[in-house]
C-alpha positions, -999 to +999 in steps of 0.1 A: +000+000+000+014+034-010+017+059+017+001+093+010+022+124+006+007+140+038+016+109+057+051+109+045+055+146+053+041+141+089+066+113+094+094+135+082+084+163+105+081+141+136+113+121+130+141+137+149+158+148+181+141+178+198+148+202+227+127+230+244+158+248+256+144+283+246+112+277+265+129+263+296+153+292+297+124+317+294+102+300+320+124+278+342+097+276+370+073+259+347+093+241+320+121+216+324+146+215+296+139+182+279+154+162+251+128+143+230+138+116+206+113+103+179+131+077+158+117+055+129+110+019+138+105-008+111+071-019+123+038-022+103+055-009+071+026-022+050+004+009+058+022+029+085+051+051+096+061+041+132+082+062+156+098+052+188+095+081+214+111+088+247+124+118+265+148+128+292+158+158+314+189+173+297+207+170+330+199+133+331+202+121+296+212+086+307+177+082+323+152+084+295+115+078+303+080+075+288+090+050+260+061+047+236+054+039+200+034+063+176+019+045+146+010+071+119-014+060+091-043+069+070-078+067+085-094+034+077-126+050+063-109+081+047-077+077+028-072+114+027-073+117+066-046+107+090-045+093+125-021+083+152-023+051+172-004+049+205+012+018+218+031+009+250+061-014+253+054-046+273+090-044+288+100-007+290+134-016+303+142-037+272+137-007+250+148+022+271+176+043+256+168+034+221+163+070+211+201+073+210+207+037+201+189+030+167+204-004+164+183-015+192+152-005+172+160-029+145+153-058+169+117-047+177+089-069+166+051-064+170+052-088+199+071-060+219+043-036+218+006-034+230-020-012+214-036+012+239-074+011+234-089+045+231-056+061+223-062+067+186-064+104+175-074+118+142-050+144+128-060+176+111-038+188+081-034+226+076-016+239+046+009+267+053+032+288+032+059+274+009+042+240+002+045+229+039+019+218+064+009+219+100-004+188+116-026+189+147-042+164+170-055+163+205-075+140+228-111+146+231-115+162+265-143+138+274-124+107+264-087+106+277-066+078+267-067+051+295-044+022+302-031+000+330+006-002+340+018-023+369-017-029+380-024+008+383-049+027+361-036+058+342-053+084+322-035+109+297-046+136+274-025+135+243-018+159+215+007+176+192+011+202+165+040+197+141+056+217+114+089+212+095+109+230+123+088+230+155+068+204+175+044+214+202+035+187+227+003+189+247+005+156+267-009+157+302-015+132+329-050+131+343-062+121+378-088+094+372-107+104+403-108+142+398-104+146+361-077+172+367-044+175+350-014+166+373+017+166+351+029+176+316+017+206+297-003+222+324+002+259+313+005+253+277+024+231+252+060+221+255+077+239+225+104+218+209+128+227+182+143+200+160+181+198+165+187+165+145+167+152+117+160+114+115+139+115+084+166+097+064+159+067+086+124+064+074+119+033+051+096+048+024 
């Protein structure tokens, strides 16, 4: 199945190493300086672009956290629309650090990951100047992504806006009892700039 031009462009925008250094310097009380890796993974190539994502405090780059898989593909009932499916890794320790170790990602098989029900978001494509695009998605406020980890129930509100040079992350943790956000982009999105491009690693 041929991948659509918009899907390829989205994968190219998201594949990279990012930092929010400018934001963290301007608002240190509210934003930690983070490094975010989003690296291509050779999974589900028949209809998707998959990216391994993890992040770390720049002062603790040897301790990355939040490993996850983003599966980008066309919507099943609308080939012109895009969506992102979120997966967790069954063994986070086995994959941790792969953002800076791409050889590890070549070992990943579908058995390593587990789809998170309810964690599929539709993506809006907005044309911008100079033949580029802005891609936006966000969880429905009434339907946060829910999953269980270590016997504990978690809720997250997910979202991003991506252009060729900038990535805004809206992810927030939600208290299942109160519905209030407890961590993440509490005062607005994390604003990341791409400092390394991994688009050449995409198998298109």
